[in-house]
N, C-alpha and C positions, 0 to 999 in steps of 0.2 A: 503492498500502498502508497501512493507518495501523497506525500505530506505539506503543506506548504508550511512554515514557517516565516513571522512577521513580528517587526517591533523591537527588531535583535536593539544590543548595544552594538555599537561600533566599532571598538575599541578589541572582541570579544574574536579567537582563533580559532581559528576551521577545528581544532585538538577542543578546544571548549565546547565548541556544535556536537558534535562528536558525543562530548562524553556527556551531555543533556540525555541524551536518548539512551544511551549503553542500555540502562535499566530500568525496560522497559522492553525491551529484546534485543532482536541481531539486525543492526544497523545493516542493509543494506550497502546504501551507497546516503552519501550530505556531501554537498554544499554548499558554500553561501558564496552569496551573487555579489562579485567585488567588483566598479566603479578602475574599466580600463584604465583611463586617463591616470582616477589619485593613487590607486592601490588601494584605495579606504572603502569595508565594505559599505552598504548600499545597504544596511537592516535587516534582509530578507533573505530567507533558504529555501532546500528544500531536499525531504533527506525520504532517502525509500526502508521503510522499515519488510518484516519478510515475510509475512501478513495482514488481514488485516483485523484480528484478536489486536495485533502489537502496534495497530498502528489509530487503535482506539484504545489504547492502554494510551500511550502517549499527549492525541486528542486531550484524557481526561483529567491526566496529570499534570498537563503542562499547560496546557488554554488562559491565560488570564492570568496566571504564575508573571510575578517580579520578580526582575534580573535589573539589579542594578538601577531602578529605579525607571526599570521599564517594564510595562506589562506583555506579556507574549501573547500571542497569535497565532494560535492550532488550530488548522481547516485541515482538508481534503484536497492536494491540490486538484486544479483542472488543466486538465489537456490544451492544448495548447491547439487554435484548430490553426492548417495549413496556411500558410498566406500565398496570396500567388507571385510569381517572378516580377521584379519591372520588367514593361512593354514601352518601348522605342518606337 
């Protein structure tokens, strides 16, 4: 199950991000979104848990929790729609 995690502290490292989810089960992948120009976190990321049950545990356990004055938002990720290519 893939989850969107928003309102992350900007100083959070990717290792700290992953550590948030390991108590809830097996993390398949975890990625904080980083600004290309500044190299700093954009304040959100995505995590994929090994199954829906673990994903729901993450949502119940972390959604609304406070980390460094930031209240986390954790929801099921919505798949991106395919975008058409540029036409010239």
